CHARMM internal coordinates of N, CA and C (Angstrom, degrees):
IC EDIT
DIST 1 N 1 CA 1.4506
DIST 1 CA 1 C 1.5108
ANGL 1 N 1 CA 1 C 110.61
DIST 1 C 2 N 1.3101
ANGL 1 CA 1 C 2 N 114.57
DIHE 1 N 1 CA 1 C 2 N 175.62
DIST 2 N 2 CA 1.4604
ANGL 1 C 2 N 2 CA 121.14
DIHE 1 CA 1 C 2 N 2 CA -179.96
DIST 2 CA 2 C 1.5229
ANGL 2 N 2 CA 2 C 108.62
DIHE 1 C 2 N 2 CA 2 C -136.92
DIST 2 C 3 N 1.3313
ANGL 2 CA 2 C 3 N 115.77
DIHE 2 N 2 CA 2 C 3 N 145.89
DIST 3 N 3 CA 1.4541
ANGL 2 C 3 N 3 CA 122.45
DIHE 2 CA 2 C 3 N 3 CA 172.71
DIST 3 CA 3 C 1.5210
ANGL 3 N 3 CA 3 C 107.38
DIHE 2 C 3 N 3 CA 3 C -122.94
DIST 3 C 4 N 1.3263
ANGL 3 CA 3 C 4 N 116.52
DIHE 3 N 3 CA 3 C 4 N 135.92
DIST 4 N 4 CA 1.4572
ANGL 3 C 4 N 4 CA 121.65
DIHE 3 CA 3 C 4 N 4 CA 177.43
DIST 4 CA 4 C 1.5222
ANGL 4 N 4 CA 4 C 107.72
DIHE 3 C 4 N 4 CA 4 C -126.44
DIST 4 C 5 N 1.3276
ANGL 4 CA 4 C 5 N 116.17
DIHE 4 N 4 CA 4 C 5 N 136.44
DIST 5 N 5 CA 1.4556
ANGL 4 C 5 N 5 CA 121.05
DIHE 4 CA 4 C 5 N 5 CA 178.37
DIST 5 CA 5 C 1.5249
ANGL 5 N 5 CA 5 C 108.32
DIHE 4 C 5 N 5 CA 5 C -131.97
DIST 5 C 6 N 1.3231
ANGL 5 CA 5 C 6 N 116.81
DIHE 5 N 5 CA 5 C 6 N 133.60
DIST 6 N 6 CA 1.4565
ANGL 5 C 6 N 6 CA 121.61
DIHE 5 CA 5 C 6 N 6 CA 176.83
DIST 6 CA 6 C 1.5190
ANGL 6 N 6 CA 6 C 108.22
DIHE 5 C 6 N 6 CA 6 C -110.16
DIST 6 C 7 N 1.3041
ANGL 6 CA 6 C 7 N 116.65
DIHE 6 N 6 CA 6 C 7 N 120.39
DIST 7 N 7 CA 1.4607
ANGL 6 C 7 N 7 CA 121.10
DIHE 6 CA 6 C 7 N 7 CA 179.43
DIST 7 CA 7 C 1.5256
ANGL 7 N 7 CA 7 C 108.71
DIHE 6 C 7 N 7 CA 7 C -97.37
DIST 7 C 8 N 1.3166
ANGL 7 CA 7 C 8 N 115.98
DIHE 7 N 7 CA 7 C 8 N 119.13
DIST 8 N 8 CA 1.4574
ANGL 7 C 8 N 8 CA 121.96
DIHE 7 CA 7 C 8 N 8 CA 179.96
DIST 8 CA 8 C 1.5175
ANGL 8 N 8 CA 8 C 110.04
DIHE 7 C 8 N 8 CA 8 C -85.23
DIST 8 C 9 N 1.3223
ANGL 8 CA 8 C 9 N 116.39
DIHE 8 N 8 CA 8 C 9 N 136.07
DIST 9 N 9 CA 1.4631
ANGL 8 C 9 N 9 CA 122.06
DIHE 8 CA 8 C 9 N 9 CA 170.76
DIST 9 CA 9 C 1.5221
ANGL 9 N 9 CA 9 C 106.67
DIHE 8 C 9 N 9 CA 9 C -100.73
DIST 9 C 10 N 1.3438
ANGL 9 CA 9 C 10 N 118.50
DIHE 9 N 9 CA 9 C 10 N 96.93
DIST 10 N 10 CA 1.4616
ANGL 9 C 10 N 10 CA 120.57
DIHE 9 CA 9 C 10 N 10 CA -173.86
DIST 10 CA 10 C 1.5276
ANGL 10 N 10 CA 10 C 113.75
DIHE 9 C 10 N 10 CA 10 C -63.04
DIST 10 C 11 N 1.3250
ANGL 10 CA 10 C 11 N 117.42
DIHE 10 N 10 CA 10 C 11 N -17.44
DIST 11 N 11 CA 1.4626
ANGL 10 C 11 N 11 CA 118.90
DIHE 10 CA 10 C 11 N 11 CA 176.94
DIST 11 CA 11 C 1.5264
ANGL 11 N 11 CA 11 C 111.51
DIHE 10 C 11 N 11 CA 11 C -71.92
DIST 11 C 12 N 1.3273
ANGL 11 CA 11 C 12 N 117.02
DIHE 11 N 11 CA 11 C 12 N -17.13
DIST 12 N 12 CA 1.4666
ANGL 11 C 12 N 12 CA 121.88
DIHE 11 CA 11 C 12 N 12 CA 179.88
DIST 12 CA 12 C 1.5199
ANGL 12 N 12 CA 12 C 112.68
DIHE 11 C 12 N 12 CA 12 C -106.41
DIST 12 C 13 N 1.3443
ANGL 12 CA 12 C 13 N 117.36
DIHE 12 N 12 CA 12 C 13 N -3.14
DIST 13 N 13 CA 1.4635
ANGL 12 C 13 N 13 CA 120.50
DIHE 12 CA 12 C 13 N 13 CA -177.23
DIST 13 CA 13 C 1.5216
ANGL 13 N 13 CA 13 C 112.55
DIHE 12 C 13 N 13 CA 13 C -122.09
DIST 13 C 14 N 1.3263
ANGL 13 CA 13 C 14 N 116.64
DIHE 13 N 13 CA 13 C 14 N 16.01
DIST 14 N 14 CA 1.4531
ANGL 13 C 14 N 14 CA 119.80
DIHE 13 CA 13 C 14 N 14 CA -179.71
DIST 14 CA 14 C 1.5184
ANGL 14 N 14 CA 14 C 113.24
DIHE 13 C 14 N 14 CA 14 C 67.29
DIST 14 C 15 N 1.3267
ANGL 14 CA 14 C 15 N 117.54
DIHE 14 N 14 CA 14 C 15 N 28.57
DIST 15 N 15 CA 1.4552
ANGL 14 C 15 N 15 CA 121.93
DIHE 14 CA 14 C 15 N 15 CA 178.94
DIST 15 CA 15 C 1.5168
ANGL 15 N 15 CA 15 C 114.63
DIHE 14 C 15 N 15 CA 15 C 84.95
DIST 15 C 16 N 1.3270
ANGL 15 CA 15 C 16 N 118.06
DIHE 15 N 15 CA 15 C 16 N 0.18
DIST 16 N 16 CA 1.4665
ANGL 15 C 16 N 16 CA 121.11
DIHE 15 CA 15 C 16 N 16 CA 178.69
DIST 16 CA 16 C 1.5240
ANGL 16 N 16 CA 16 C 109.69
DIHE 15 C 16 N 16 CA 16 C -86.20
DIST 16 C 17 N 1.3280
ANGL 16 CA 16 C 17 N 115.23
DIHE 16 N 16 CA 16 C 17 N 148.31
DIST 17 N 17 CA 1.4612
ANGL 16 C 17 N 17 CA 120.63
DIHE 16 CA 16 C 17 N 17 CA 178.98
DIST 17 CA 17 C 1.5223
ANGL 17 N 17 CA 17 C 110.20
DIHE 16 C 17 N 17 CA 17 C -112.53
DIST 17 C 18 N 1.3187
ANGL 17 CA 17 C 18 N 114.95
DIHE 17 N 17 CA 17 C 18 N 149.20
DIST 18 N 18 CA 1.4584
ANGL 17 C 18 N 18 CA 122.23
DIHE 17 CA 17 C 18 N 18 CA -178.54
DIST 18 CA 18 C 1.5165
ANGL 18 N 18 CA 18 C 109.72
DIHE 17 C 18 N 18 CA 18 C -130.92
DIST 18 C 19 N 1.3184
ANGL 18 CA 18 C 19 N 115.64
DIHE 18 N 18 CA 18 C 19 N 159.39
DIST 19 N 19 CA 1.4580
ANGL 18 C 19 N 19 CA 121.53
DIHE 18 CA 18 C 19 N 19 CA 173.75
DIST 19 CA 19 C 1.5259
ANGL 19 N 19 CA 19 C 107.78
DIHE 18 C 19 N 19 CA 19 C -135.88
DIST 19 C 20 N 1.3017
ANGL 19 CA 19 C 20 N 115.89
DIHE 19 N 19 CA 19 C 20 N 174.12
DIST 20 N 20 CA 1.4577
ANGL 19 C 20 N 20 CA 120.29
DIHE 19 CA 19 C 20 N 20 CA 179.42
DIST 20 CA 20 C 1.5301
ANGL 20 N 20 CA 20 C 108.75
DIHE 19 C 20 N 20 CA 20 C -111.32
DIST 20 C 21 N 1.3275
ANGL 20 CA 20 C 21 N 114.53
DIHE 20 N 20 CA 20 C 21 N 134.71
DIST 21 N 21 CA 1.4664
ANGL 20 C 21 N 21 CA 122.05
DIHE 20 CA 20 C 21 N 21 CA 174.39
DIST 21 CA 21 C 1.5277
ANGL 21 N 21 CA 21 C 105.06
DIHE 20 C 21 N 21 CA 21 C -107.08
DIST 21 C 22 N 1.3225
ANGL 21 CA 21 C 22 N 116.93
DIHE 21 N 21 CA 21 C 22 N 125.92
DIST 22 N 22 CA 1.4638
ANGL 21 C 22 N 22 CA 117.93
DIHE 21 CA 21 C 22 N 22 CA -176.12
DIST 22 CA 22 C 1.5244
ANGL 22 N 22 CA 22 C 111.57
DIHE 21 C 22 N 22 CA 22 C -140.00
DIST 22 C 23 N 1.3121
ANGL 22 CA 22 C 23 N 113.08
DIHE 22 N 22 CA 22 C 23 N 164.41
DIST 23 N 23 CA 1.4597
ANGL 22 C 23 N 23 CA 121.76
DIHE 22 CA 22 C 23 N 23 CA -174.96
DIST 23 CA 23 C 1.5218
ANGL 23 N 23 CA 23 C 107.76
DIHE 22 C 23 N 23 CA 23 C -151.10
DIST 23 C 24 N 1.3173
ANGL 23 CA 23 C 24 N 116.90
DIHE 23 N 23 CA 23 C 24 N 145.61
DIST 24 N 24 CA 1.4610
ANGL 23 C 24 N 24 CA 120.22
DIHE 23 CA 23 C 24 N 24 CA 176.24
DIST 24 CA 24 C 1.5239
ANGL 24 N 24 CA 24 C 110.24
DIHE 23 C 24 N 24 CA 24 C -118.90
DIST 24 C 25 N 1.3104
ANGL 24 CA 24 C 25 N 113.78
DIHE 24 N 24 CA 24 C 25 N 154.32
DIST 25 N 25 CA 1.4641
ANGL 24 C 25 N 25 CA 121.68
DIHE 24 CA 24 C 25 N 25 CA 175.34
DIST 25 CA 25 C 1.5195
ANGL 25 N 25 CA 25 C 106.97
DIHE 24 C 25 N 25 CA 25 C -112.43
DIST 25 C 26 N 1.3314
ANGL 25 CA 25 C 26 N 116.49
DIHE 25 N 25 CA 25 C 26 N 127.85
DIST 26 N 26 CA 1.4593
ANGL 25 C 26 N 26 CA 119.91
DIHE 25 CA 25 C 26 N 26 CA 179.06
DIST 26 CA 26 C 1.5289
ANGL 26 N 26 CA 26 C 110.11
DIHE 25 C 26 N 26 CA 26 C -106.77
DIST 26 C 27 N 1.3103
ANGL 26 CA 26 C 27 N 114.66
DIHE 26 N 26 CA 26 C 27 N 161.18
DIST 27 N 27 CA 1.4646
ANGL 26 C 27 N 27 CA 120.38
DIHE 26 CA 26 C 27 N 27 CA -176.09
DIST 27 CA 27 C 1.5224
ANGL 27 N 27 CA 27 C 112.57
DIHE 26 C 27 N 27 CA 27 C -61.66
DIST 27 C 28 N 1.3298
ANGL 27 CA 27 C 28 N 117.26
DIHE 27 N 27 CA 27 C 28 N -37.67
DIST 28 N 28 CA 1.4685
ANGL 27 C 28 N 28 CA 119.87
DIHE 27 CA 27 C 28 N 28 CA -175.15
DIST 28 CA 28 C 1.5252
ANGL 28 N 28 CA 28 C 114.70
DIHE 27 C 28 N 28 CA 28 C -101.80
DIST 28 C 29 N 1.3161
ANGL 28 CA 28 C 29 N 117.68
DIHE 28 N 28 CA 28 C 29 N -26.71
DIST 29 N 29 CA 1.4631
ANGL 28 C 29 N 29 CA 120.11
DIHE 28 CA 28 C 29 N 29 CA -173.08
DIST 29 CA 29 C 1.5261
ANGL 29 N 29 CA 29 C 114.59
DIHE 28 C 29 N 29 CA 29 C -107.74
DIST 29 C 30 N 1.3212
ANGL 29 CA 29 C 30 N 117.39
DIHE 29 N 29 CA 29 C 30 N -5.19
DIST 30 N 30 CA 1.4687
ANGL 29 C 30 N 30 CA 119.72
DIHE 29 CA 29 C 30 N 30 CA -178.15
DIST 30 CA 30 C 1.5252
ANGL 30 N 30 CA 30 C 110.75
DIHE 29 C 30 N 30 CA 30 C 73.09
DIST 30 C 31 N 1.3380
ANGL 30 CA 30 C 31 N 116.19
DIHE 30 N 30 CA 30 C 31 N -152.47
DIST 31 N 31 CA 1.4628
ANGL 30 C 31 N 31 CA 121.10
DIHE 30 CA 30 C 31 N 31 CA -178.49
DIST 31 CA 31 C 1.5255
ANGL 31 N 31 CA 31 C 110.15
DIHE 30 C 31 N 31 CA 31 C -73.37
DIST 31 C 32 N 1.3244
ANGL 31 CA 31 C 32 N 116.03
DIHE 31 N 31 CA 31 C 32 N 126.53
DIST 32 N 32 CA 1.4566
ANGL 31 C 32 N 32 CA 122.26
DIHE 31 CA 31 C 32 N 32 CA 177.34
DIST 32 CA 32 C 1.5261
ANGL 32 N 32 CA 32 C 109.54
DIHE 31 C 32 N 32 CA 32 C -91.42
DIST 32 C 33 N 1.3116
ANGL 32 CA 32 C 33 N 117.07
DIHE 32 N 32 CA 32 C 33 N 174.06
DIST 33 N 33 CA 1.4606
ANGL 32 C 33 N 33 CA 121.71
DIHE 32 CA 32 C 33 N 33 CA -178.02
DIST 33 CA 33 C 1.5248
ANGL 33 N 33 CA 33 C 113.44
DIHE 32 C 33 N 33 CA 33 C -62.49
DIST 33 C 34 N 1.3276
ANGL 33 CA 33 C 34 N 115.66
DIHE 33 N 33 CA 33 C 34 N 157.64
DIST 34 N 34 CA 1.4553
ANGL 33 C 34 N 34 CA 121.68
DIHE 33 CA 33 C 34 N 34 CA -179.93
DIST 34 CA 34 C 1.5260
ANGL 34 N 34 CA 34 C 110.51
DIHE 33 C 34 N 34 CA 34 C -73.69
DIST 34 C 35 N 1.3302
ANGL 34 CA 34 C 35 N 114.94
DIHE 34 N 34 CA 34 C 35 N 147.12
DIST 35 N 35 CA 1.4516
ANGL 34 C 35 N 35 CA 123.08
DIHE 34 CA 34 C 35 N 35 CA 177.65
DIST 35 CA 35 C 1.5250
ANGL 35 N 35 CA 35 C 107.51
DIHE 34 C 35 N 35 CA 35 C -127.80
DIST 35 C 36 N 1.3266
ANGL 35 CA 35 C 36 N 117.08
DIHE 35 N 35 CA 35 C 36 N 140.54
DIST 36 N 36 CA 1.4635
ANGL 35 C 36 N 36 CA 121.88
DIHE 35 CA 35 C 36 N 36 CA 174.62
DIST 36 CA 36 C 1.5185
ANGL 36 N 36 CA 36 C 108.61
DIHE 35 C 36 N 36 CA 36 C -107.12
DIST 36 C 37 N 1.3419
ANGL 36 CA 36 C 37 N 115.82
DIHE 36 N 36 CA 36 C 37 N 144.00
DIST 37 N 37 CA 1.4611
ANGL 36 C 37 N 37 CA 116.90
DIHE 36 CA 36 C 37 N 37 CA 173.69
DIST 37 CA 37 C 1.5180
ANGL 37 N 37 CA 37 C 108.17
DIHE 36 C 37 N 37 CA 37 C -66.07
DIST 37 C 38 N 1.3120
ANGL 37 CA 37 C 38 N 115.57
DIHE 37 N 37 CA 37 C 38 N 163.04
DIST 38 N 38 CA 1.4578
ANGL 37 C 38 N 38 CA 120.02
DIHE 37 CA 37 C 38 N 38 CA -174.34
DIST 38 CA 38 C 1.5156
ANGL 38 N 38 CA 38 C 110.68
DIHE 37 C 38 N 38 CA 38 C -127.06
DIST 38 C 39 N 1.2828
ANGL 38 CA 38 C 39 N 115.48
DIHE 38 N 38 CA 38 C 39 N 177.44
DIST 39 N 39 CA 1.4472
ANGL 38 C 39 N 39 CA 122.38
DIHE 38 CA 38 C 39 N 39 CA 178.95
DIST 39 CA 39 C 1.5299
ANGL 39 N 39 CA 39 C 109.16
DIHE 38 C 39 N 39 CA 39 C -79.93
DIST 39 C 40 N 1.3120
ANGL 39 CA 39 C 40 N 116.54
DIHE 39 N 39 CA 39 C 40 N 97.37
DIST 40 N 40 CA 1.4662
ANGL 39 C 40 N 40 CA 121.42
DIHE 39 CA 39 C 40 N 40 CA -175.91
DIST 40 CA 40 C 1.5250
ANGL 40 N 40 CA 40 C 111.89
DIHE 39 C 40 N 40 CA 40 C -64.66
DIST 40 C 41 N 1.3282
ANGL 40 CA 40 C 41 N 117.97
DIHE 40 N 40 CA 40 C 41 N -30.56
DIST 41 N 41 CA 1.4578
ANGL 40 C 41 N 41 CA 120.60
DIHE 40 CA 40 C 41 N 41 CA -178.86
DIST 41 CA 41 C 1.5305
ANGL 41 N 41 CA 41 C 111.76
DIHE 40 C 41 N 41 CA 41 C -64.71
DIST 41 C 42 N 1.3273
ANGL 41 CA 41 C 42 N 118.47
DIHE 41 N 41 CA 41 C 42 N -27.66
DIST 42 N 42 CA 1.4600
ANGL 41 C 42 N 42 CA 120.94
DIHE 41 CA 41 C 42 N 42 CA -178.81
DIST 42 CA 42 C 1.5312
ANGL 42 N 42 CA 42 C 111.83
DIHE 41 C 42 N 42 CA 42 C -88.67
DIST 42 C 43 N 1.3319
ANGL 42 CA 42 C 43 N 117.40
DIHE 42 N 42 CA 42 C 43 N 1.99
DIST 43 N 43 CA 1.4474
ANGL 42 C 43 N 43 CA 120.57
DIHE 42 CA 42 C 43 N 43 CA -179.52
DIST 43 CA 43 C 1.5201
ANGL 43 N 43 CA 43 C 113.86
DIHE 42 C 43 N 43 CA 43 C 83.66
DIST 43 C 44 N 1.3003
ANGL 43 CA 43 C 44 N 116.82
DIHE 43 N 43 CA 43 C 44 N 9.77
DIST 44 N 44 CA 1.4623
ANGL 43 C 44 N 44 CA 123.70
DIHE 43 CA 43 C 44 N 44 CA -177.54
DIST 44 CA 44 C 1.5146
ANGL 44 N 44 CA 44 C 114.01
DIHE 43 C 44 N 44 CA 44 C -83.27
DIST 44 C 45 N 1.3054
ANGL 44 CA 44 C 45 N 118.60
DIHE 44 N 44 CA 44 C 45 N -14.17
DIST 45 N 45 CA 1.4632
ANGL 44 C 45 N 45 CA 121.11
DIHE 44 CA 44 C 45 N 45 CA -166.50
DIST 45 CA 45 C 1.4979
ANGL 45 N 45 CA 45 C 114.23
DIHE 44 C 45 N 45 CA 45 C -76.22
DIST 45 C 46 N 1.3188
ANGL 45 CA 45 C 46 N 117.28
DIHE 45 N 45 CA 45 C 46 N 61.55
DIST 46 N 46 CA 1.4556
ANGL 45 C 46 N 46 CA 119.17
DIHE 45 CA 45 C 46 N 46 CA -177.83
DIST 46 CA 46 C 1.5173
ANGL 46 N 46 CA 46 C 112.72
DIHE 45 C 46 N 46 CA 46 C -121.52
DIST 46 C 47 N 1.3013
ANGL 46 CA 46 C 47 N 118.36
DIHE 46 N 46 CA 46 C 47 N 18.85
DIST 47 N 47 CA 1.4602
ANGL 46 C 47 N 47 CA 120.87
DIHE 46 CA 46 C 47 N 47 CA 179.18
DIST 47 CA 47 C 1.5307
ANGL 47 N 47 CA 47 C 109.93
DIHE 46 C 47 N 47 CA 47 C -88.51
DIST 47 C 48 N 1.3176
ANGL 47 CA 47 C 48 N 115.76
DIHE 47 N 47 CA 47 C 48 N 134.05
DIST 48 N 48 CA 1.4565
ANGL 47 C 48 N 48 CA 120.81
DIHE 47 CA 47 C 48 N 48 CA 176.82
DIST 48 CA 48 C 1.5224
ANGL 48 N 48 CA 48 C 108.65
DIHE 47 C 48 N 48 CA 48 C -127.22
DIST 48 C 49 N 1.3083
ANGL 48 CA 48 C 49 N 114.69
DIHE 48 N 48 CA 48 C 49 N 158.51
DIST 49 N 49 CA 1.4551
ANGL 48 C 49 N 49 CA 121.03
DIHE 48 CA 48 C 49 N 49 CA 174.80
DIST 49 CA 49 C 1.5197
ANGL 49 N 49 CA 49 C 107.22
DIHE 48 C 49 N 49 CA 49 C -114.78
DIST 49 C 50 N 1.3087
ANGL 49 CA 49 C 50 N 116.77
DIHE 49 N 49 CA 49 C 50 N 131.76
DIST 50 N 50 CA 1.4471
ANGL 49 C 50 N 50 CA 121.33
DIHE 49 CA 49 C 50 N 50 CA -179.90
DIST 50 CA 50 C 1.5185
ANGL 50 N 50 CA 50 C 111.04
DIHE 49 C 50 N 50 CA 50 C 139.30
DIST 50 C 51 N 1.3147
ANGL 50 CA 50 C 51 N 115.35
DIHE 50 N 50 CA 50 C 51 N 179.65
DIST 51 N 51 CA 1.4591
ANGL 50 C 51 N 51 CA 121.62
DIHE 50 CA 50 C 51 N 51 CA 179.05
DIST 51 CA 51 C 1.5248
ANGL 51 N 51 CA 51 C 107.55
DIHE 50 C 51 N 51 CA 51 C -141.19
DIST 51 C 52 N 1.3057
ANGL 51 CA 51 C 52 N 116.88
DIHE 51 N 51 CA 51 C 52 N 129.13
DIST 52 N 52 CA 1.4539
ANGL 51 C 52 N 52 CA 121.88
DIHE 51 CA 51 C 52 N 52 CA -177.78
DIST 52 CA 52 C 1.5280
ANGL 52 N 52 CA 52 C 110.88
DIHE 51 C 52 N 52 CA 52 C -54.41
DIST 52 C 53 N 1.3269
ANGL 52 CA 52 C 53 N 116.03
DIHE 52 N 52 CA 52 C 53 N 128.16
DIST 53 N 53 CA 1.4489
ANGL 52 C 53 N 53 CA 121.41
DIHE 52 CA 52 C 53 N 53 CA 176.78
DIST 53 CA 53 C 1.5166
ANGL 53 N 53 CA 53 C 115.27
DIHE 52 C 53 N 53 CA 53 C 82.16
DIST 53 C 54 N 1.3326
ANGL 53 CA 53 C 54 N 118.05
DIHE 53 N 53 CA 53 C 54 N 0.27
DIST 54 N 54 CA 1.4699
ANGL 53 C 54 N 54 CA 122.11
DIHE 53 CA 53 C 54 N 54 CA -179.67
DIST 54 CA 54 C 1.5270
ANGL 54 N 54 CA 54 C 107.75
DIHE 53 C 54 N 54 CA 54 C -114.80
DIST 54 C 55 N 1.3384
ANGL 54 CA 54 C 55 N 118.55
DIHE 54 N 54 CA 54 C 55 N 107.93
DIST 55 N 55 CA 1.4675
ANGL 54 C 55 N 55 CA 121.19
DIHE 54 CA 54 C 55 N 55 CA -174.83
DIST 55 CA 55 C 1.5298
ANGL 55 N 55 CA 55 C 112.82
DIHE 54 C 55 N 55 CA 55 C -57.51
DIST 55 C 56 N 1.3353
ANGL 55 CA 55 C 56 N 115.40
DIHE 55 N 55 CA 55 C 56 N 138.59
DIST 56 N 56 CA 1.4692
ANGL 55 C 56 N 56 CA 121.85
DIHE 55 CA 55 C 56 N 56 CA 175.04
DIST 56 CA 56 C 1.5148
ANGL 56 N 56 CA 56 C 107.98
DIHE 55 C 56 N 56 CA 56 C -81.00
DIST 56 C 57 N 1.3388
ANGL 56 CA 56 C 57 N 115.90
DIHE 56 N 56 CA 56 C 57 N 127.59
DIST 57 N 57 CA 1.4672
ANGL 56 C 57 N 57 CA 120.21
DIHE 56 CA 56 C 57 N 57 CA -179.98
DIST 57 CA 57 C 1.5315
ANGL 57 N 57 CA 57 C 112.24
DIHE 56 C 57 N 57 CA 57 C -118.78
DIST 57 C 58 N 1.3230
ANGL 57 CA 57 C 58 N 117.17
DIHE 57 N 57 CA 57 C 58 N -0.62
DIST 58 N 58 CA 1.4660
ANGL 57 C 58 N 58 CA 120.36
DIHE 57 CA 57 C 58 N 58 CA 177.62
DIST 58 CA 58 C 1.5170
ANGL 58 N 58 CA 58 C 111.02
DIHE 57 C 58 N 58 CA 58 C -163.04
DIST 58 C 59 N 1.3272
ANGL 58 CA 58 C 59 N 115.91
DIHE 58 N 58 CA 58 C 59 N 148.36
DIST 59 N 59 CA 1.4609
ANGL 58 C 59 N 59 CA 122.76
DIHE 58 CA 58 C 59 N 59 CA 175.95
DIST 59 CA 59 C 1.5184
ANGL 59 N 59 CA 59 C 107.39
DIHE 58 C 59 N 59 CA 59 C -137.62
DIST 59 C 60 N 1.3446
ANGL 59 CA 59 C 60 N 116.20
DIHE 59 N 59 CA 59 C 60 N 136.11
DIST 60 N 60 CA 1.4579
ANGL 59 C 60 N 60 CA 119.41
DIHE 59 CA 59 C 60 N 60 CA 170.63
DIST 60 CA 60 C 1.5227
ANGL 60 N 60 CA 60 C 107.67
DIHE 59 C 60 N 60 CA 60 C -132.05
DIST 60 C 61 N 1.3336
ANGL 60 CA 60 C 61 N 114.58
DIHE 60 N 60 CA 60 C 61 N 143.29
DIST 61 N 61 CA 1.4592
ANGL 60 C 61 N 61 CA 120.12
DIHE 60 CA 60 C 61 N 61 CA -176.02
DIST 61 CA 61 C 1.5246
ANGL 61 N 61 CA 61 C 109.33
DIHE 60 C 61 N 61 CA 61 C -146.28
DIST 61 C 62 N 1.3450
ANGL 61 CA 61 C 62 N 114.47
DIHE 61 N 61 CA 61 C 62 N 150.23
DIST 62 N 62 CA 1.4572
ANGL 61 C 62 N 62 CA 120.79
DIHE 61 CA 61 C 62 N 62 CA 177.38
DIST 62 CA 62 C 1.5253
ANGL 62 N 62 CA 62 C 108.02
DIHE 61 C 62 N 62 CA 62 C -144.13
DIST 62 C 63 N 1.3391
ANGL 62 CA 62 C 63 N 116.17
DIHE 62 N 62 CA 62 C 63 N 142.64
DIST 63 N 63 CA 1.4629
ANGL 62 C 63 N 63 CA 121.86
DIHE 62 CA 62 C 63 N 63 CA 176.31
DIST 63 CA 63 C 1.5208
ANGL 63 N 63 CA 63 C 108.13
DIHE 62 C 63 N 63 CA 63 C -85.14
DIST 63 C 64 N 1.3445
ANGL 63 CA 63 C 64 N 116.86
DIHE 63 N 63 CA 63 C 64 N 130.48
DIST 64 N 64 CA 1.4624
ANGL 63 C 64 N 64 CA 122.32
DIHE 63 CA 63 C 64 N 64 CA -176.77
DIST 64 CA 64 C 1.5242
ANGL 64 N 64 CA 64 C 109.27
DIHE 63 C 64 N 64 CA 64 C -131.86
DIST 64 C 65 N 1.3439
ANGL 64 CA 64 C 65 N 118.32
DIHE 64 N 64 CA 64 C 65 N 155.57
DIST 65 N 65 CA 1.4554
ANGL 64 C 65 N 65 CA 120.20
DIHE 64 CA 64 C 65 N 65 CA 174.78
DIST 65 CA 65 C 1.5261
ANGL 65 N 65 CA 65 C 110.76
DIHE 64 C 65 N 65 CA 65 C -60.88
DIST 65 C 66 N 1.3229
ANGL 65 CA 65 C 66 N 116.18
DIHE 65 N 65 CA 65 C 66 N 139.73
DIST 66 N 66 CA 1.4726
ANGL 65 C 66 N 66 CA 120.06
DIHE 65 CA 65 C 66 N 66 CA -179.19
DIST 66 CA 66 C 1.5144
ANGL 66 N 66 CA 66 C 110.45
DIHE 65 C 66 N 66 CA 66 C -79.80
END
COOR INIT
IC SEED 1 N 1 CA 1 C
IC BUILD
């Protein structure tokens, strides 16, 4: 699996925060569901995209408002 985290620098975004929405494509299952990065400081950052034993052959990601 893969984990992606986007760290916002609020001094460069006018105080707005952003996160990353991402998805992986596996060899056998195609595109899996979307995953959003989480607040790692709160201990929440345990979401991964992928499936054990199924090779990842594509990743797509987009930055979105948090």
